[in-house]
C-alpha positions as MATLAB code, in Angstrom:
seq = 'XXXXXXXXXXXXXXXXXXXXXXXXXXXXXXXXXXXXXXXXXXXXXXXXXXXXXXXXXXXXXXXXXXXXXXXXXXXXXXXXXXXXXXXXXXXXXXXXXXXXXXXXXXXXXXXXXXXXXXXXXXXXXXXXXXXXXXXXXXXXXXXXXXXXXXXXXXXXXXXXXXXXXXXXXXXXXXXXXXXXXXXXXXXXXXXXXXXXXXXXXXXXXXXXXXXXXXXXXXXXXXXXXXXXXXXXXXXXXXXXXXXXXXXXXXXXXXXXXXXXXXXXXXXXXXXXXXXXXXXXXXXXXXXXXXXXXXXXXXXXXXXXXXXXXXXXXXXXXXXXXXXXXXXXXXXXXXXXXXXXXXXXXXXXXXXXXXXXXXXXXXXXXXXXXXXXXXXXXXXXXX';
ca = [
       8.789   -2.439   -1.072;
      11.100   -2.748   -3.955;
      13.028   -5.787   -2.938;
      14.586   -8.189   -5.496;
      14.346  -11.081   -3.051;
      12.561  -13.400   -5.571;
      11.983  -16.215   -3.157;
      10.252  -13.792   -0.797;
       8.198  -12.515   -3.603;
       6.963  -16.113   -4.409;
       6.057  -16.322   -0.460;
       4.209  -13.080   -0.804;
       1.946  -14.409   -3.663;
       1.470  -17.878   -1.823;
       0.117  -15.843    1.138;
      -2.088  -13.522   -1.083;
      -5.929  -13.618   -0.907;
      -7.532  -13.836   -4.255;
      -9.292  -10.702   -5.564;
      -8.504   -8.092   -2.956;
      -8.495   -4.759   -4.662;
      -6.361   -1.614   -4.455;
      -6.791    1.584   -6.461;
      -4.288    4.278   -7.069;
      -5.058    7.714   -8.587;
      -2.424   10.396   -9.613;
      -3.415   14.237   -9.878;
      -1.682   17.165  -10.883;
      -1.271   20.029   -8.210;
      -2.445   23.288   -9.622;
      -2.699   27.115   -8.898;
      -6.577   27.462   -8.757;
      -6.273   30.864  -10.637;
      -3.847   30.208  -13.503;
      -4.146   26.307  -13.516;
      -0.265   26.247  -13.713;
       1.407   23.123  -12.015;
       2.813   24.164   -8.664;
       5.250   22.107   -6.454;
       3.134   21.748   -3.387;
       3.295   17.957   -2.678;
       5.487   18.382    0.488;
       3.120   21.155    1.708;
       0.012   19.029    1.245;
       1.779   15.905    2.941;
       2.587   18.189    6.047;
      -1.023   19.535    6.196;
      -2.435   15.961    5.999;
      -0.558   15.010    9.235;
      -3.583   16.249   11.073;
      -5.794   13.615    9.197;
      -4.168   10.198    9.976;
      -6.325    8.258    7.551;
      -5.620   10.718    4.627;
      -1.842   11.064    5.511;
      -1.335    7.281    5.377;
      -2.846    7.118    2.023;
      -1.129    9.917    0.165;
       2.204    9.213   -1.761;
       4.558   11.173   -3.984;
       4.953   10.142   -7.858;
       8.184   11.600   -9.201;
       7.580   15.421   -9.155;
       6.460   17.828   -6.524;
       3.595   19.037   -8.548;
       1.931   15.533   -8.397;
       0.079   13.734   -5.544;
      -1.204   10.167   -5.503;
      -4.062    8.772   -3.399;
      -4.305    4.983   -2.717;
      -7.251    3.122   -1.398;
      -5.225    0.520    0.578;
      -6.162   -3.048    0.430;
      -9.875   -3.406   -0.083;
     -11.527   -6.894    0.588;
     -13.120   -6.543   -2.860;
     -14.002   -3.924   -5.449;
     -16.708   -2.368   -3.501;
     -14.745   -1.955   -0.450;
     -11.776   -0.434   -2.287;
     -13.977    2.048   -4.082;
     -15.575    3.045   -0.838;
     -12.230    3.570    0.733;
     -11.077    5.529   -2.192;
     -14.032    7.777   -2.293;
     -13.565    8.697    1.369;
      -9.992    9.528    0.714;
     -10.708   11.634   -2.307;
     -13.124   13.861   -0.324;
     -10.491   14.309    2.271;
      -7.761   15.188   -0.260;
      -9.986   17.541   -2.172;
     -10.919   19.322    1.170;
      -7.378   19.448    2.102;
      -6.405   20.876   -1.227;
      -8.971   23.576   -1.044;
      -7.803   24.454    2.561;
      -4.242   24.794    1.231;
      -5.248   27.012   -1.704;
      -4.418   24.497   -4.516;
      -6.628   22.741   -7.032;
      -6.229   19.276   -8.464;
      -6.308   18.185  -12.009;
      -7.234   14.735  -13.482;
      -5.951   14.589  -17.004;
      -3.278   12.204  -18.212;
      -0.860   15.247  -19.069;
      -0.909   18.927  -18.169;
      -1.780   20.834  -21.316;
       1.021   23.390  -21.309;
       3.314   22.867  -18.241;
       7.120   23.013  -18.794;
       8.651   19.752  -17.513;
      12.033   21.488  -17.084;
      10.402   23.478  -14.262;
       9.145   20.635  -12.228;
      11.327   19.496   -9.433;
      11.876   15.865   -8.453;
      10.522   14.848   -4.931;
      13.254   14.290   -2.393;
      13.193   10.390   -1.916;
      15.820    7.926   -2.377;
      13.685    6.071   -4.803;
      12.896    8.914   -7.097;
      16.470   10.189   -6.916;
      17.536    6.836   -8.216;
      14.948    7.044  -11.100;
      16.131   10.478  -11.991;
      19.743    9.460  -11.848;
      19.092    6.280  -13.885;
      16.925    7.898  -16.583;
      17.783   11.675  -16.689;
      15.739   13.346  -19.510;
      13.378   10.283  -19.814;
      12.431   10.801  -16.020;
      12.431   14.604  -16.341;
      10.084   14.487  -19.270;
       7.528   12.198  -17.441;
       4.889   14.641  -16.071;
       2.093   12.200  -16.416;
      -1.045   10.987  -14.351;
      -2.373    7.602  -14.410;
      -5.061    5.221  -12.874;
      -3.562    1.988  -11.483;
      -5.508   -1.085  -10.217;
      -4.110   -3.985   -8.115;
      -5.966   -7.466   -7.879;
      -4.754   -9.915   -5.142;
      -3.792  -13.193   -6.856;
      -2.650  -16.273   -4.957;
       0.420  -18.017   -6.420;
       3.060  -16.051   -8.482;
       3.016  -18.600  -11.545;
      -0.744  -18.045  -11.830;
      -0.334  -14.287  -11.722;
       2.342  -14.297  -14.466;
       0.083  -16.376  -16.693;
      -2.808  -13.812  -16.059;
      -0.567  -11.098  -17.067;
       0.136  -12.792  -20.365;
      -3.574  -13.097  -20.920;
      -4.023   -9.301  -20.344;
      -1.525   -8.222  -23.011;
      -3.967   -7.885  -25.849;
      -6.534   -6.318  -23.502;
      -4.333   -3.379  -22.622;
      -4.887   -1.364  -25.852;
      -8.680   -1.699  -25.303;
      -8.459   -0.295  -21.689;
      -6.257    2.505  -23.019;
      -8.681    3.601  -25.610;
     -11.443    3.584  -23.241;
      -9.369    5.600  -20.708;
      -7.893    8.121  -23.095;
      -7.847   11.635  -21.555;
      -4.744   13.588  -22.445;
      -4.987   15.246  -26.035;
      -2.578   18.159  -24.957;
       1.074   18.205  -24.407;
       3.826   20.792  -24.284;
       1.307   23.735  -25.038;
      -0.244   22.238  -28.082;
      -2.911   19.862  -29.311;
      -0.937   16.752  -29.668;
      -3.325   15.192  -32.186;
      -3.412   12.328  -30.009;
      -6.099   10.955  -27.543;
      -3.453    9.668  -24.991;
      -0.252   11.782  -25.145;
       0.502   10.338  -21.724;
       1.118    6.858  -23.154;
       3.329    8.200  -25.863;
       5.316   10.448  -23.505;
       5.697    7.743  -20.846;
       5.148    4.247  -22.224;
       7.085    4.832  -25.347;
       9.928    6.527  -23.608;
      10.637    4.503  -20.259;
      12.636    1.371  -20.533;
      10.967   -2.080  -19.821;
       7.672   -0.249  -20.272;
       4.549   -0.768  -22.258;
       3.246   -4.161  -23.302;
       5.441   -6.910  -21.788;
       6.548  -10.121  -23.503;
       4.565  -13.327  -22.813;
       6.465  -15.292  -20.138;
       4.398  -18.310  -19.794;
       4.876  -18.584  -16.026;
       6.868  -17.616  -13.184;
      10.210  -19.590  -14.090;
      10.634  -17.565  -17.236;
       9.655  -14.302  -15.496;
      12.132  -15.159  -12.770;
      14.872  -15.779  -15.205;
      14.131  -12.323  -16.668;
      14.364  -10.532  -13.426;
      17.615  -12.379  -12.542;
      19.129  -11.329  -15.769;
      18.283   -7.739  -15.169;
      19.625   -8.023  -11.572;
      22.873   -9.775  -12.624;
      23.538   -7.371  -15.447;
      23.016   -4.327  -13.063;
      20.052   -3.232  -15.178;
      17.824   -2.761  -12.175;
      18.198   -2.610   -8.342;
      14.608   -2.858   -7.414;
      11.750   -4.579   -9.179;
       9.704   -1.459   -9.710;
      12.096   -0.478  -12.319;
      10.180   -2.930  -14.559;
       7.550   -0.461  -15.508;
       5.426   -2.822  -17.792;
       1.765   -1.873  -18.221;
       0.729   -4.945  -16.520;
       3.064   -6.702  -13.841;
       3.002   -8.762  -10.969;
       3.771   -6.543   -7.918;
       6.264   -8.421   -5.553;
       5.439   -6.506   -2.513;
       1.851   -6.864   -2.593;
       0.904  -10.152   -4.124;
      -1.013   -8.419   -6.835;
      -1.327   -8.356  -10.626;
      -1.154   -4.451  -11.284;
      -2.678   -3.016  -14.440;
      -0.959    0.400  -15.235;
      -2.087    1.307  -18.753;
      -4.763    3.878  -18.115;
      -4.903    7.710  -18.159;
      -6.313    9.159  -14.857;
      -9.970   10.044  -15.330;
     -11.591   13.282  -15.300;
     -14.581   12.360  -13.174;
     -15.001   10.192  -10.245;
     -17.753    8.217  -11.940;
     -15.470    7.414  -14.939;
     -12.757    6.485  -12.449;
     -15.027    4.019  -10.698;
     -16.208    2.518  -13.925;
     -12.790    1.995  -15.310;
     -11.381    0.741  -12.092;
     -14.323   -1.694  -11.998;
     -13.550   -2.830  -15.605;
      -9.827   -3.243  -14.935;
     -10.587   -5.333  -11.933;
     -13.030   -7.581  -13.841;
     -10.347   -8.076  -16.630;
      -7.745   -9.161  -14.196;
     -10.040  -11.461  -12.502;
     -11.364  -12.986  -15.543;
      -7.886  -13.529  -16.825;
      -7.169  -15.390  -13.544;
     -10.274  -17.340  -13.861;
      -9.520  -18.287  -17.503;
      -6.081  -19.520  -16.300;
      -7.633  -21.575  -13.628;
     -10.173  -23.236  -16.075;
      -7.647  -23.676  -18.842;
      -9.544  -21.562  -21.415;
      -7.683  -21.593  -24.666;
      -5.726  -18.501  -25.423;
      -4.059  -17.278  -28.709;
      -1.057  -15.486  -27.597;
      -0.723  -12.450  -30.094;
       2.818  -11.417  -31.122;
       3.913   -8.117  -29.744;
       3.881   -6.438  -33.096;
       0.149   -7.321  -33.454;
      -0.657   -5.896  -30.016;
       1.366   -2.681  -30.853;
      -0.847   -1.911  -33.842;
      -3.869   -1.627  -31.446;
      -1.684    0.345  -28.904;
      -1.010    2.943  -31.534;
      -4.655    3.200  -32.551;
      -5.568    3.625  -28.880;
      -2.954    6.358  -28.500;
      -3.753    8.135  -31.687;
      -7.539    8.022  -31.944;
      -8.866    6.753  -28.582;
     -12.619    5.714  -28.819;
     -12.901    7.815  -31.932;
     -10.994    5.281  -34.021;
     -11.002    1.616  -34.992;
      -9.262   -1.249  -33.355;
      -8.276   -4.603  -34.634;
      -9.803   -7.916  -33.769;
      -6.454   -9.610  -33.756;
      -7.898  -13.147  -34.161;
      -9.935  -12.349  -37.297;
      -7.649   -9.622  -38.559;
     -10.763   -7.400  -38.865;
     -11.291   -3.806  -37.700;
     -14.215   -2.752  -35.301;
     -15.200    0.623  -33.859;
     -13.232    1.486  -30.902;
     -16.239    2.232  -28.893;
     -17.009   -1.566  -29.027;
     -14.167   -2.184  -26.778;
     -16.348   -1.511  -23.772;
     -18.933   -4.008  -25.076;
     -16.312   -6.686  -25.934;
     -14.594   -6.507  -22.465;
     -18.006   -6.452  -20.915;
     -19.033   -9.576  -22.695;
     -15.605  -11.402  -21.845;
     -15.912  -10.547  -18.151;
     -19.496  -11.156  -17.662;
     -18.924  -14.527  -15.740;
     -16.614  -12.979  -13.159;
     -18.632   -9.698  -12.894;
     -21.772  -11.759  -12.108;
     -19.729  -13.681   -9.462;
     -18.202  -10.454   -8.011;
     -21.179   -8.145   -8.298;
     -19.453   -5.711  -10.683;
     -21.575   -3.406  -12.771;
     -20.203   -1.052  -15.537;
     -21.610    2.397  -16.513;
     -19.468    4.473  -18.890;
     -20.514    7.974  -20.296;
     -21.110    8.461  -23.845;
     -17.804   10.182  -24.529;
     -14.743    9.719  -22.516;
     -12.337   12.495  -21.429;
     -10.359   12.905  -24.612;
     -13.537   12.981  -26.767;
     -15.127   15.669  -24.507;
     -11.924   17.718  -24.676;
     -11.777   17.380  -28.535;
     -15.401   18.264  -28.839;
     -14.456   21.613  -27.039;
     -11.397   22.028  -29.204;
     -13.570   21.599  -32.350;
     -15.966   24.177  -31.151;
     -13.191   26.752  -30.985;
     -12.334   26.704  -27.250;
      -8.783   27.634  -26.250;
      -6.561   25.034  -24.506;
      -7.026   27.087  -21.154;
     -10.809   26.775  -21.559;
     -10.720   23.181  -22.273;
      -8.488   22.284  -19.315;
     -10.529   24.585  -17.025;
     -13.605   22.717  -17.993;
     -11.865   19.478  -17.022;
     -10.624   20.756  -13.642;
     -14.114   21.868  -12.879;
     -15.624   18.401  -13.594;
     -12.824   16.915  -11.387;
     -13.543   19.218   -8.580;
     -17.311   18.863   -8.771;
     -17.197   14.937   -8.870;
     -14.220   13.833   -6.866;
     -14.905   16.105   -3.822;
     -18.357   14.773   -3.145;
     -19.878   11.327   -2.419;
     -20.291    9.077   -5.519;
     -23.494    7.101   -5.632;
     -23.346    3.618   -7.537;
];
């Protein structure tokens, strides 16, 4: 899964099917009474052995108080979401039977990272040994989407085009205002805690194609900087094992409908970037420092703030990010039959509304956990 065999990676992409879709959602594992994080990942995995479908699609993600559910390879977005909905229902039923709840915010509001044990796998022991505090501190929960892309050079060039899109997706997904027991003042504390802390993370450089990207990976390998390609934690990256472009910028979503809508938009953005590469659509490649201005605005203010049109050097209301991405992806969405439907307020905005009304952090989190249970544990109609 984590090989640095770059010739094999190129072969994997050469054999990939365009526009297959995979969805990955990360949840915190909670005591249903106190909503404290509890290390029950191993218990849930053992219990899931009785359900082969579910067991094959559960995985760990650094700490024992976190569990990830994956759709597997969907023939298209609709197939992937149908798979994910079925796995969600099974996971939430299992959690209830095992006496735990599941949370879907980008951070836990008050959990102490020092009390969260790392899961017992070779990969995550390597992460812990390599990063120490940076790994321990990373108690965060995300939504990732993979899109199959034939040809690795094409995939890298699509990643380049997605760089300025990442802050817009982050603003739309923002769902983590609390961290370390206090209101962080941010809309995505997860991004500040993870993306600004891990090495080789956040918005990548523009590589222009596979040769330059390969040279970079070979440099990291030759200098003993990495021993597996997943140690490159960019917010968009080619995934060598799956033959996909993976977008990793978004907070996990509090409700199933929001998660489906965001996964749909992420899929459309990757697919449109690939299509633009194919058609030679002109592209202004913004400097990293320009994109970082929008990244900070997305972290700090989410959809309540203003983002920058980098080409025109003009501000616009962040809420327009949805309309702008919808307009850009309209051609590929028509081709793939992708519809978008977002609520009036995203997760961070709903939590901030409760905060401003005087609700305590425990009440705010309890409301989010209730939304998550109500929507993820039942069939979603689209």
